[in-house]
C-alpha positions in Angstrom: 32.7 -102.8 -64.6 31.1 -99.6 -64.4 30.9 -97.9 -61.1 27.3 -97.7 -59.9 25.7 -94.4 -59.4 25.6 -92.7 -56.1 22.6 -93.0 -54.0 21.0 -89.1 -53.6 19.6 -88.6 -50.3 17.3 -84.9 -50.4 18.1 -82.5 -49.4 21.6 -82.4 -51.1 24.0 -80.6 -49.4 26.4 -78.1 -51.1 28.7 -75.7 -50.8 28.1 -72.6 -52.6 31.5 -70.4 -54.0 31.1 -67.1 -55.5 33.2 -63.9 -54.8 29.7 -61.7 -54.4 27.8 -61.8 -51.3 24.7 -61.0 -52.6 24.8 -63.6 -55.4 25.2 -66.7 -52.8 22.6 -64.6 -50.5 20.2 -64.8 -53.7 21.3 -68.6 -54.6 20.9 -70.3 -51.2 17.0 -68.2 -50.9 15.9 -69.8 -54.2 17.5 -73.1 -54.3 14.4 -75.4 -53.5 13.5 -77.9 -51.0 15.8 -80.7 -52.5 19.1 -78.9 -51.8 20.4 -77.1 -48.6 23.5 -74.8 -48.3 25.9 -76.0 -46.1 28.8 -73.6 -46.6 29.9 -70.6 -48.1 33.3 -69.5 -49.8 34.4 -66.1 -51.9 38.4 -67.3 -52.7 39.9 -69.8 -53.8 41.6 -70.5 -50.3 38.5 -70.1 -48.3 36.8 -72.4 -50.8 39.4 -75.3 -50.4 39.1 -75.1 -46.6 35.7 -75.1 -46.5 34.9 -77.8 -49.0 37.5 -80.2 -47.3 35.7 -79.2 -44.3 32.3 -80.0 -45.1 33.1 -82.9 -47.3 29.6 -82.0 -49.6 28.3 -84.3 -52.2 28.1 -81.3 -54.4 30.0 -77.7 -54.9 28.7 -74.8 -56.7 31.5 -73.0 -58.5 31.9 -69.7 -60.1 35.1 -70.2 -62.4 36.3 -66.7 -61.8 37.2 -66.2 -58.2 40.1 -64.3 -56.7 42.8 -65.7 -54.5 45.1 -68.9 -54.6 47.4 -68.6 -57.4 45.0 -67.1 -60.1 43.5 -70.1 -61.3 40.0 -69.7 -60.3 37.5 -72.0 -60.1 39.2 -74.5 -61.9 42.2 -74.3 -59.4 39.8 -74.8 -56.6 38.9 -77.9 -58.2 42.2 -79.2 -59.0 43.3 -78.5 -55.4 40.3 -80.7 -54.3 41.2 -83.9 -56.4 41.4 -86.2 -53.2 37.8 -85.4 -52.6 36.9 -85.8 -56.7 39.1 -88.8 -56.9 37.3 -90.4 -53.9 33.6 -89.4 -55.9 32.9 -87.9 -52.2 32.2 -84.4 -54.2 31.4 -83.2 -57.7 31.8 -80.0 -58.9 29.3 -77.9 -60.9 30.4 -74.7 -62.4 27.7 -72.1 -62.0 28.9 -69.0 -64.0 28.1 -66.0 -66.1 30.5 -66.8 -68.4 29.9 -69.0 -71.6 33.1 -68.6 -73.0 34.3 -72.1 -74.6 37.7 -71.2 -72.8 36.1 -71.2 -69.3 34.0 -74.0 -69.8 36.7 -76.3 -71.5 39.2 -75.4 -68.2 36.9 -76.2 -65.7 35.7 -79.6 -67.0 39.0 -80.3 -67.6 40.2 -79.9 -64.1 37.4 -82.1 -62.8 34.2 -80.7 -62.8 31.0 -82.6 -63.7 28.8 -79.8 -65.4 28.4 -76.2 -66.3 25.4 -74.1 -66.0 25.0 -70.5 -66.6 23.9 -68.0 -64.1 20.4 -67.3 -66.2 19.1 -70.9 -65.2 16.0 -71.0 -63.2 16.4 -72.1 -59.7 14.3 -75.1 -60.4 16.8 -75.8 -63.2 19.5 -75.5 -60.9 18.2 -77.7 -58.2 17.4 -80.2 -60.1 21.2 -79.9 -62.0 22.6 -80.2 -58.8 20.6 -83.5 -57.8 21.6 -84.7 -61.2 25.3 -84.2 -60.4 24.9 -85.8 -56.8 23.8 -88.8 -58.3 26.6 -89.1 -61.0 25.3 -87.4 -64.0 26.9 -84.8 -66.4 25.1 -81.7 -66.5 25.6 -78.9 -68.9 23.7 -75.7 -70.4 22.6 -76.9 -73.5 24.3 -73.9 -75.5 27.4 -75.5 -73.9 27.5 -79.1 -74.8 28.9 -78.5 -78.1 32.4 -76.7 -76.8 32.6 -80.2 -74.3 32.0 -82.4 -77.1 34.9 -80.6 -79.5 37.4 -80.3 -76.6 37.1 -84.2 -74.9 35.2 -85.9 -78.1 32.5 -88.7 -77.3 32.5 -90.2 -74.1 33.5 -94.0 -74.0 30.3 -96.2 -74.8 28.5 -93.2 -77.0 27.8 -94.4 -80.2 27.1 -92.6 -83.5 23.4 -92.5 -84.0 21.2 -94.7 -85.2 18.8 -94.8 -87.5 16.1 -96.1 -85.9 16.1 -93.5 -83.0 15.8 -90.9 -85.4 13.3 -92.9 -87.4 11.0 -92.4 -84.2 10.7 -88.6 -84.7 9.0 -87.0 -87.3 10.8 -84.6 -89.7 9.5 -81.4 -87.4 10.2 -83.0 -84.2 13.6 -83.5 -85.4 13.7 -80.0 -86.5 12.6 -78.7 -82.6 14.9 -81.3 -81.0 17.9 -80.1 -82.5 17.2 -76.4 -81.7 16.1 -77.6 -78.8 18.9 -79.3 -78.0 21.5 -76.6 -78.8 19.6 -74.2 -76.1 17.1 -72.3 -78.1 14.1 -71.4 -76.1 10.5 -72.2 -77.1 10.0 -68.8 -78.0 13.2 -68.8 -80.0 12.2 -72.5 -81.6 9.0 -71.0 -82.5 10.1 -67.9 -84.4 13.1 -69.8 -86.1 10.2 -72.8 -87.4 7.4 -69.9 -87.9 4.9 -72.0 -85.2 3.3 -71.3 -82.3 4.5 -71.7 -79.0 1.9 -74.4 -77.6 3.0 -76.2 -80.8 6.7 -76.3 -79.9 5.4 -77.6 -76.6 3.8 -80.2 -78.1 6.5 -81.5 -80.0 9.3 -81.5 -77.4 7.0 -83.7 -75.1 6.7 -86.2 -78.2 10.5 -85.9 -78.9 11.4 -86.7 -74.9 8.7 -89.3 -74.9 9.7 -91.3 -78.0 13.1 -91.0 -77.0 12.3 -92.3 -73.5 14.4 -89.1 -72.0 12.8 -87.1 -69.1 14.3 -83.3 -69.7 16.1 -80.8 -72.1 19.3 -81.7 -70.3 19.2 -85.1 -71.1 17.8 -84.1 -74.6 21.1 -82.1 -75.5 23.5 -84.8 -73.7 21.5 -87.3 -76.1 22.0 -85.2 -79.3 25.9 -84.5 -78.5 26.7 -88.2 -77.8 25.5 -88.8 -81.5 27.1 -86.1 -83.0 23.7 -84.3 -84.1 23.7 -80.8 -82.1 
């Protein structure tokens, strides 16, 4: 029997963990009304203490942190295993790094997602809400690392022909590039079409596949081995 998704009450309280004060200040200021920062930390030891004190639904966590035994963000997640195991707190890595080893290490430790620092403020707030609701969230270019390292999650199936048959050939091309993390401009350049045409195709793809965002599209494509 599957565990029901947690109910999300807005704004979602988060603890922000990053060793750069100016970055924490910028994130705090840019998060929208769906999220409220209830604590901050700059190193491993401080993070573990603040997280246990606040018990937030979500922690925004840099992967490279001083302190502890040198394990960075992954060490923070492991030292908060009691909260993770009880599904009290979920970790969303937020890092400048898009290196496979960083992604895999923090996810293996128990984080629920990984996004890079070029994410927009609106998308980051949305990612926090998704993680609070039990979803796994990844920047599109990183999904392949997770799939390669951990394989397809239980219950996910190979791609069904009827799902792809809903999409035209051009929509399938656009879908794959968007799922891999290409921007609309990059897709337009790759396929020699206008950005407006890309937007039209993406809207059609999301509608036909009954998805609501490019993050959901990436998970859909990764689960079906068509990234």
